[in-house]
Structure formats: C-alpha cells, structure tokens
C-alpha positions in Angstrom: -9.7 22.6 -18.9 -6.8 24.9 -19.9 -4.5 26.1 -16.7 -2.7 29.2 -17.6 1.1 29.3 -18.0 1.4 30.4 -14.2 -0.5 27.6 -12.9 1.0 24.5 -15.1 4.0 25.9 -13.5 3.2 25.4 -10.0 1.3 22.1 -11.3 5.5 21.4 -12.2 6.7 22.8 -8.5 4.5 20.8 -6.9 4.8 17.9 -8.2 8.4 17.8 -7.8 8.5 18.5 -3.9 6.3 14.9 -4.4 2.8 15.9 -4.2 0.3 13.1 -5.2 -3.2 13.7 -7.4 -5.0 14.5 -4.9 -2.7 17.0 -3.2 -3.0 18.9 -6.5 -5.8 18.5 -7.3 -5.9 20.1 -3.9 -4.1 23.7 -4.3 -6.1 23.2 -7.3 -9.6 24.2 -6.1 -8.3 26.2 -2.8 -5.3 28.6 -5.3 -7.2 28.9 -7.9 -11.2 28.1 -7.3 -10.6 25.2 -10.4 -12.8 22.6 -9.4 -11.3 19.2 -11.2 -11.8 16.4 -11.0 -9.4 13.6 -9.5 -9.0 12.1 -13.5 -9.2 15.9 -14.9 -6.5 15.9 -12.8 -4.4 13.0 -13.7 -4.7 14.4 -17.5 -3.9 17.3 -17.2 -0.6 15.5 -14.9 -0.6 13.7 -18.7 -0.8 15.9 -21.0 1.3 17.9 -19.2 4.4 15.2 -19.9 5.2 15.1 -16.4 6.0 11.9 -14.6 5.3 11.1 -10.9 6.9 10.9 -8.4 6.5 7.7 -6.6 5.9 7.5 -2.8 7.7 5.3 -1.5 6.2 4.3 1.6 8.3 2.2 5.2 7.1 -1.1 5.5 5.0 -1.3 8.1 5.4 -5.2 9.3 6.7 -3.2 12.1 5.0 -4.4 15.4 3.3 -2.4 17.8 3.1 -2.7 21.2 0.3 -3.3 23.8 0.4 -2.9 26.8 1.8 -4.0 29.1 -1.1 -4.9 31.5 -3.6 -5.1 28.8 -1.8 -8.5 27.5 0.4 -11.2 28.3 1.8 -12.4 24.6 0.6 -15.9 24.0 2.5 -19.0 22.3 1.4 -20.0 18.5 -0.5 -23.0 18.7 1.7 -26.5 17.9 -0.6 -26.8 15.3 0.6 -23.8 12.9 2.8 -24.0 9.8 5.5 -22.6 10.3 6.7 -19.1 10.0 3.8 -18.4 11.9 5.0 -16.9 14.9 4.1 -13.8 17.2 5.0 -10.4 16.3 7.9 -9.7 18.0 7.3 -7.0 20.8 3.1 -9.2 21.1 2.2 -6.6 19.2 0.1 -6.9 16.0 1.5 -6.5 12.6 -0.7 -5.1 9.5 0.3 -4.4 6.0 -1.4 -3.9 2.7 -0.9 -6.3 -0.4 0.4 -4.4 -3.6 -2.2 -5.5 -6.0 -5.5 -5.7 -4.4 -8.1 -8.5 -4.1 -10.9 -8.4 -7.1 -13.2 -6.6 -5.8 -11.1 -4.7 -2.6 -10.7 -1.5 -2.5 -8.0 -2.1 0.0 -7.1 -5.9 1.3 -3.9 -6.8 3.0 -2.6 -9.3 5.8 -2.3 -9.0 10.0 -0.4 -11.5 12.3 -2.3 -11.4 15.5 -0.5 -11.1 18.9 -0.8 -15.1 18.9 0.8 -15.6 16.1 -1.8 -16.6 14.0 -2.5 -14.7 10.0 -5.6 -13.7 8.4 -6.6 -12.1 5.4 -8.0 -9.2 5.3 -9.9 -6.8 2.5 -12.4 -3.0 3.3 -14.9 -2.6 0.3 -16.1 0.6 -1.7 -18.7 0.3 0.7 -16.1 0.8 4.1 -17.3 -2.7 4.8 -14.0 -5.1 6.8 -14.0 -8.8 5.4 -11.9 -10.9 8.0 -10.9 -13.9 6.5 -8.5 -15.8 9.0 -5.8 -19.0 8.9 -8.1 -21.2 11.2 -12.5 -21.1 11.5 -12.8 -21.7 14.5 -9.9 -18.4 15.5 -11.2 -14.9 17.1 -9.1 -12.6 18.1 -8.9 -10.8 21.2 -11.1 -7.1 22.0 -7.8 -6.0 21.6 -5.6 -6.8 18.9 -8.6 -6.4 16.5 -8.5 -3.2 18.7 -4.7 -3.1 17.5 -5.2 -3.7 13.8 -8.5 -1.0 13.6 -5.8 1.6 14.4 -3.3 0.2 12.8 -5.3 -0.4 9.2 -6.6 3.4 9.5 -3.1 4.6 10.4 -1.4 2.5 7.3 -4.6 3.9 4.6 -4.3 7.4 5.7 -0.3 8.0 5.7 -1.3 6.7 2.0 -3.4 8.5 1.2 -6.2 6.1 0.0 
C-alpha cells in the first residue's frame, strides 16, 4: 500500500510524538480510513526508515497499599530465602519480564504482602498461570484481587 506524501508526514510526526505502532495503525484508520494490519504498519515504518522511539515505562515494582482495615501486614516465614521480604507498606508488587517466557504472551513475578513470591504468565488465550515458590502457599483473596488489578494496570499502561 502506498501512502501519500501528506500521510507519510503524519506518520513521521506521530512517531516523533512517541506513538506506538498500534496507535499509528488506529490513527490511520480513524483519520485516513486506511485499514492496515499491525504488520503492514510495522513494514511501512521500516520502509520509510523511521526509527521508533522506545517508551520507557516507570519501574513497576512499587507496592500497592492495602486498606488498613482489610489486612495487617503478615511477616514472612522464617524458612523464606533472604531477599524475600514483604513489599514496603504490606502491598503486592508486580513486575513484567523484559524477555517473555516461552509460550507466554506476558510473564513476570509477583511478591505478595506476606513476602512470598511467584512467577506468573499469561498465555494467548488469556489464561493466567501462577508458579508459587512454595507449593503449599495460597495467597489471600485480598492479595489476589490486588495482583489482578495491578497486572491489568501494567498491561494496559504498556499497550499490551
């Protein structure tokens, strides 16, 4: 598909503004009625020789504060390995991996309010998997809810 010079200038301007490929795809659809696939947009940008700006997302390891009435911060078990302390403020800390695990669309780690860590992954069907560091551990319902909320926020903020 060939773009006009005016459309090419728009694409260059959007990239300069920090737009991602999916946002460029949406703008081309909305403003110019061009129905391009994501790969079409990716190839278009490559063909035009435009260097995409890498978005730097803030480190997502900040804890989420629990309601004071919901739960008191629990202490980590004495048998926990060093460095597995509970997040500051008794919250849940969620991080997304830089390199995704094989078979996962998104993966990362979570540290629950009581200091127990788990690896998580989300597959292409939207199924969430948790691999607990301790096989007998079950996070509290409040921690699970906060984990899901923070995970949703992180994924949306990165445009995934």
